[in-house]
N, C-alpha and C positions, 0 to 999 in steps of 0.2 A: 395598427396596434403596437404598443411598445414591445421591443425585443432586445434581448442581450445574448451574447455568446460567452461561454466561460470554459476554460480548459480544466480537465480533471487529470492530474499527473499521477503517475505510478510511484511506487516506493520500493526500496530494498531495505533489508535489515543488515546493517554493517556488523552488528554483534547481537547475538540472541542466546541468552542463558536461561535455562529452565531450572529454577532453584528447588522445586519440589511441588508436590500436590497439596493443596490447601484443604482445610476442613470442609469448605463449601463445594468441593469437587472440582473447582477450577485449578489451573496451575499458576504458580507465582513466577512471573517473568521479570527479567531485566533485559531490555533491548534498546538498541540505538537505531532509530528510523532515519532514513535519508530519502528525500524526494529526488526523483530523476525526471528527465525531460520527456520520456515516453508518455503519451497522453491520449485520453479520450476527449471528446468535446460535446458540450451541451448547448443547445439553442433553446431559449425559453421566451415565451411571449404570453401576454395576458390574453384571455379569451372572453368572448361574450357569453359563453355557456358557464355552468357552475362545476364542470367536471375537471378532473386531472387527466389530461390526454398525454400518453407517452408512446412514442414510436422509437424503435431501436433498429439501427443498421450496423453492419459490420460483424454481427454475431448471430447466426441463424438460430442457434439454440435459445439464446436469451429472447430473441424476437418472437419465438413461438410460445414462450411462457406467459402466464397470466401477469399483467402489468402490476397487479396489486402485490405480487411477491417481490417486485423489484425495489431495491433500496432507494432509488430515485423517487419513485412514487411514494414510498413510506416517509421519506424526508420531507417532501412537499406537503403531504397530508399532515404531518406533525407540526410543521410551521403554520399551516392554515389554521389549525386548532389553537396553537399558542397565540397567534395574532388575531384570531377571530375574524378571518377573512372568508367570505362566502364565494367570491368570484373565482372563476376557473382559470386554468393555465394549460398551455400546450407546450410539451417538452419533446425535443428531438435529441436522442442520444446516439452519437456515432462512436462505436467501439474500435479502438486500436489496441488497447491493452488486452492481452489474452486472458480469458477467465480461468480461474482455478489453478493459477500458476504461482501463487504466493507474492504477487506484485501489487496487491491492494486495489485493483481496479474498481470492484464494487463499492468498497469503502470510500474511495476517492470520488466516485460518481455521486455518492450520497452527500459528501461534504460540499462538492461543487453545487449540488442542487440547493443545499442550505444557503450557501453564500450567494448563489445566483438569484434565488427567490427573494432574498432580502434586498439585493440591488434592484431587482425588477419592480418590487412593490415600494421601494424607498422607505422600508421599515427597518427597525433595529430591535434587538433584544439584548439583555444583559449577558455578558460573556459566560457567567456561571450557568445561565439557563441554556445558552447555545451548546455548551459542553455537555450538559445533562441530556439534551435532545440527541446530540451526536453519539453519546455513549449508549443510549437506548437503541440506536440503529446498528451498532457493531463496535467491537473493541478497538479497531483501527481508525474509526471515523474521526474521533477527536483530534488525532494527530494531523489530519488533513485540514483542519481549521488553522493550524499554525505553520506547517510546512518546514522547509529547511532540514536541519538536523536536530533531532530531539530524543530525549530519554523517555522510554515507556516503561512503567512499572505496574505492579498488580497483574491484571489480565492483559496489560499493554494499553489500557485505556486511561491511565493517569499519566499525563504528558507534561514534560518540562523542557523548554527550549534549551538547546546546547549551542556553544559557539560553532559557527560554520567552519568547514575545512576547505582547503583549496579544491578547485574544480577537478573532478576525476572523470575520465572517459570510460564508459562501460560497454561491453558487448553482452546483451541478454540473449540467451538461447532458450527458447520455449520448445521442448521436445515434442515431436509428433506422437500422438496417441498415448501420452503418459500424463495422468492426472493423479494427484495425491490428496485424497480427502483429509482435511485438517483434523477431524476427530480421530481418524486412523493414525495419523502421525503422532498425536499425543498419546494414544494408547500404546503404540510401539515403544515409546520412551521408557515405559515401566518406571516412572519417577517415584521415588520414595516420598513418604509424608514429609512435609516441610518441618525442618528443625533448625535451630540457630547454628548448631555446630556444623551441620552439613552445608549450610549456605554460606558461612562466613568467608572461606577462601575465595569463592567466586565473587562475592560482594566486594572484597577489598580490591581485587584486580579490576573489576568493572568500574568502581568509583574512580580509580586512577586514570583510566582511559577516557572516561566521559568528558572530562574537562580539558583534555589535551586536544590541540588543533593539529597535532602531528599525525601522520598515518600510523595507525596502531594495529594493522592487520585486520583480518576478518575471522569471525567465529560464529558457528551456528550449531547448537546442540541437536538439531533435527537431523544433521547430516548422517551420523552413524546409523540410526535405525532406518531412515529413508533409503540410503544407499544400499543397505543390506537387502531391501525388498525390491529396489529398482536399480540394479547395477549399471544400467545405461546412464543414469544421472551422474554416478561416480566417474564413468568414462568421459562424459562431457566435461566435467571439471578438470580431469587430467589433460584432455585435449586442449582446453583453453590455456592451461599453463604451458603446454608444449608449443602452442602457437604464439606465445609471447606475452600472455597475461602475467602481470607481476603478482597477482593473487586472484583467487576465485572462491566462490561460495554458492551454496544453495540459497535461493530467494525464499525467505519465510519458511513455510513447511513444504515448499516446492509446488510444482515440479520444475519451474524455471531455474536455471543456473546462470550466474553472471561472472564475468571476468573483468578486472581492471587493467586497462592498457595505457601505455605511454602516450599514444596519439590516436586520433580518429582513423588515420590511414592504416595503422597497424590493426585496429579493431575491425575495419572493413575487410582487410586481407584475411584475418582470422575467420571471419564469418563465412568465407567460401568453403571452409572445412566442414560446414554443417548444412549440406544441400537439402536434407530431408526434414529439417526443423525450421521453425520461424526464428529469425534473428533480428535484433534491433540494436543499432549503434546509437548510444545516447550519452548524456552527461548528468552529473549531479547539479542540483539547483540550490543556490543560497536561499535563506529565508526571505531576504529582501526581494530577490528576483521572483520568488514564488508568489509572495503577497501582491506584488505589482501585477503579475499576470492574472491572478484570480480576481483582483479588484477592478481590472479593466483600466488601470492607470497607464 
């Protein structure tokens, strides 16, 4: 039977501004996404049966959950409906990206399932329809159809490609026994209702850095409220800087924290300082490199 393998890469937010709370209850974001080389892997093959079969390794919690709740299952199901395909598919998902750490693993898996299923079936859909399907699965999923460095606005689901920056080496620290539920992180923000005057200063600064290919620092509005409730995460950031990171930041709403290092060797040496946490030395990926990897080129 025909089979393909496709990587599902993680992301970090190089910049994340929360402008305020919208009338619909969601928060208005301005964020800069960046794909990194840390990845899960999907293996997909056509099946003789009509079911979607999903097996998960590398994460015991996810492997025990109902597969119908998994975004990979939902992504394949949505594409089958859109393409009017009745034949089944077998999917094996190997997890490396830690779940619930702000690294976008679930969203990336969903996007990889979308791209992989189209490759597997040799089908295609209009870009607008693909983005609509991706957006229905989760706010971060559309970004992973593009990769590289990109601007996310609205809930983070309206995506615009940005120029790539020079490759950067990262050390990701995934703290032991600390998870930050995203709804809680938003609630702790205590964001005001969205107004033009309140958002303007942030918007001007954000617009300036979006189109720059120079290093513009890291910023994340979730840090203050999340670090207040989980001081350990603030300690990790300070330790990354002490061990040679040029800058460091919370990943998304957490709980992973990442530092930017001058070289892989320095990042590996710094990782020794976090013996009780998961650590990953990785690098940023350009859009071209990302798209070649997910397309199998």
